[in-house]
Every structure is written in structure tokens, then in C-alpha cells.
C-alpha positions, 0 to 999 in steps of 0.5 A, spaced: 227 557 326 222 563 327 220 566 320 223 573 321 230 570 323 230 566 317 229 573 313 234 576 317 230 580 321 230 581 329 226 586 333 229 589 338 225 593 343 227 599 346 224 603 352 220 609 352 218 613 358 211 615 356 206 610 356 201 613 351 206 610 346 203 603 346 209 600 349 217 600 347 219 602 341 221 597 336 228 597 332 228 592 327 235 589 325 235 587 318 241 583 315 244 586 309 248 583 303 255 583 303 255 583 311 253 588 316 245 590 318 240 596 316 236 598 322 229 600 321 228 606 326 234 607 331 230 607 338 230 613 343 237 617 344 236 616 352 241 612 356 236 606 357 235 606 349 242 606 347 243 600 352 237 596 349 239 597 342 247 596 344 245 589 347 240 587 342 246 588 337 251 584 341 246 578 342 247 578 334 254 578 335 254 586 332 255 593 335 254 600 332 259 599 327 256 593 324 250 598 321 250 600 314 244 604 314 239 607 318 232 607 315 227 612 319 219 611 319 218 618 321 221 624 325 218 622 332 224 622 337 223 615 339 224 613 332 230 617 330 233 619 337 239 614 337 240 615 329 246 620 330 250 616 335 249 610 331 251 614 324 258 617 328 260 610 330 259 607 324 259 612 318 252 609 316 247 614 312 240 616 315 234 616 311 228 619 312 222 622 307 223 629 305 216 631 309 219 629 316 227 631 314 226 638 318 224 634 324 230 629 324 235 634 322 233 641 325 228 639 331 230 645 336 230 650 330 223 647 327 220 648 334 223 655 335 221 657 328 214 654 329 213 656 336 209 663 335 204 659 330 203 654 335 202 658 341 197 662 336 193 656 334 193 653 341 190 660 344 185 660 338 183 653 340 181 655 347 188 653 351 190 658 356 197 661 357 199 657 363 197 651 359 201 653 353 207 654 357 207 647 360 206 644 353 212 648 350 216 646 356 214 639 355 216 639 348 223 642 350 224 636 355 222 631 350 227 634 345 233 632 350 231 625 348 234 625 341 240 628 338 239 632 331 242 628 325 247 632 322 245 630 315 240 625 312 238 622 305 231 622 302 227 616 303 223 615 296 216 613 295 216 607 291 223 606 292 226 598 292 231 597 297 235 590 297 237 586 303 240 580 304 234 575 304 228 580 301 227 586 297 222 591 300 218 597 297 218 604 301 210 606 302 209 613 303 203 613 309 202 620 311 197 621 317 201 620 324 206 625 321 206 628 314 213 624 312 211 617 315 214 611 311 213 604 311 216 598 308 212 593 304 215 586 302 210 583 298 213 576 297 213 575 304 206 579 306 211 583 311 209 590 312 214 594 317 209 599 319 212 604 324 206 608 327 202 607 321 198 601 324 198 599 332 194 593 334 192 596 341 192 603 341 190 609 336 196 612 332 193 618 334 195 623 328 198 629 331 197 637 330 202 639 325 202 647 325 209 649 321 212 655 321 207 658 316 201 657 321 194 655 320 194 656 312 199 650 311 196 646 317 197 638 316 190 635 316 193 629 320 187 624 321 183 626 315 189 624 311 191 618 316 184 615 314 185 616 307 192 612 307 189 607 312 184 605 307 189 604 301 193 600 306 187 596 308 187 593 300 194 590 301 195 583 302 199 582 308 201 576 313 204 580 318 205 587 321 211 589 324 209 595 328 213 601 331 211 599 338 209 592 341 209 585 338 208 584 331 200 582 329 196 579 324 190 581 320 191 588 319 184 589 316 181 587 323 185 593 326 184 598 321 176 597 321 176 597 328 180 604 328 175 606 323 169 604 328 173 607 334 173 614 330 166 614 328 164 613 335 168 619 337 165 623 332 158 621 334 160 623 341 162 630 338 156 631 334 152 629 340 155 635 344 155 640 339 147 639 338 147 643 345 151 649 341 157 651 338 163 649 342 171 650 342 176 645 342 178 645 349 171 644 351 170 638 347 176 635 350 173 636 357 167 633 354 171 627 351 176 626 356 174 629 363 179 625 367 185 626 363 190 631 365 194 637 362 200 632 361 196 629 355 193 635 353 196 635 346 194 628 345 187 630 347 187 636 343 190 632 337 184 627 337 179 632 338 181 637 332 183 631 328 176 628 328 173 635 327 177 636 321 174 629 318 167 632 320 168 638 316 170 634 310 164 630 311 160 637 311 157 635 318 160 641 322 163 648 321 168 652 324 166 659 326 171 664 326 175 666 332 172 671 336 177 670 339 176 663 340 175 658 334 168 654 335 165 649 331 157 648 330 153 643 327 152 644 319 
């Protein structure tokens, strides 16, 4: 019997329509005390996503009505999109960290409230109006793949969760999003990582500019690297990621990520030796063959690495006139 099966854990892959995710999103079905199951993440709220989760549960002799609680790693659509449908079918409460709650409960409202702040910030990064409009249209489209969750319960850092065969500790791991949470099972060396750790792709901490604008901007990559350093210190046997297959040797993956970002920062510094550059100019340098469809991802990478370099004192951001530019310190 597979070790995960012995612990009452089944991984159900759920298809996602964007290849940048790093493979199908994983829904982890976990046996509960007293019958029924918990879900760690719910999958995407598309017909294909719903069918995949239903079939995964059916293979276990279960259905949506068997779900006792839904635990969300974070507030991205591929991880929470089906939660409201499951909640309506089962009455199961949905849990998410407070810092990602609005993403899950009020995705449309959050998008509208933040839109002016995002548009202004993107303009100051050097993005033209047509590209900003395209990004907004893309965001509205992705929101159709998830239903807002009517009500969530808080997932608390350090909280102990009891399942049928083991207990897990909630670990707040901000970076990919402000409220991302993992589950740590020290007794068995297991770590339900969500998108905090992925074996083959960068977790790509994304630009986060809330309704308050840049003054409250989340410094995603700088935060992620600090969190990853803490995760590296844990003794783990198996990582259960948000996408793709489970994997071993989390320290090798984290060290590879740190080296990857260091190389990318080196390329940014080399380009800035030519003189001050905007974020868009640096995107064109690092990703010359990547199209507009991935502009938000590439901007997130560039700005995130620039913020890390700012914290190291290696670069300085020049005030917008009208576009932000960075130069060597």
C-alpha cells in the first residue's frame, strides 16, 4: 500500500487551462475522524475541474456530500474555485487565512476596488494603456473560473488540525500570496505545500497592490525568500505540492530557487550598468520572446527581484517622471 494511502491521503489532479501553473492543480482528499473527508484545496471551478474532483471522490466511494471541511492553501482561483459548489453540496465550512480571505469571498469586488490602484501602478512601471486594458480583461476572464465563497472561517498559523490518521500544524508561509498556508505533519515528515514549493517551476510570487495602492504594497518575492529560508530548516520527507507530483529533498529545491533568483538578479544588475531602466524595459531584456499574455507574470518576476535588490542596497528606484526607473546604487 502507498504510504499516503495508509495515512488516508489521496491526491486528485485537476486540470487547469494555463500552462504557467506547472501542471494540474492538486486536491488532497484526507480521511476525517468519524467518517467523511477533508479537502486541502478544492480545484478549479470549471466543468472540467468539477468533473475531475467528482471522479476522484467517486473512485473512493465518495461524493461532494462526503466532504466535512475544505482547507484552502491560498486565494488563487485554481485552488479555491470549486469550494463554494462543494460547500453548497455538503454544508462543509471553508477555511482560509485572513490575509487571503477577500480573494476568496469577494474576488470581483476586490478586483474592482483595486483596479485604479493597479492601473496607476502598472502605468508607472511603463505598461501602456492597451496592455493594461488587456490585463484587466484577462483578470475578469479568470474570475469566471471560480465562484466566490459565501463565507469562510479563519485558518490560523500554528493551529493543530486532527484527521483520522494524523495531526497537522498550519504553517503561514507568505510569499506566493500574503495568506498562503501549508500543513506540516512532523510525525511523518509530510508538508502540504500549496504553491509555496513547486519542484519544476518558480512559485512566482505575484504583484500585490491592494485598494490602498503602493503604500501598502506586498513585497512578494522578498517575503517569499525569507519564508523559504524558514521552510528549509524543517525536517521533511515528502512535499505534497499544489501542482504536479509529490517530491523529496525540499532543501535542494529551495537552494535551486535561491540560485535561480540570484542569477536573474545578476542579469538585472548587468543591464542596469547601462543606465536607469523601467520595469517594462527590464522585462523586454529578460523575456524577449515572451508575449503580452504573460506580461503580469514577467512583471512580477522583474519587480520582485528589483525589490530584493533594493533591500540589499544594490539598486535604487527613481521617482516616477512619469515612469519609475531603477538604477544601480
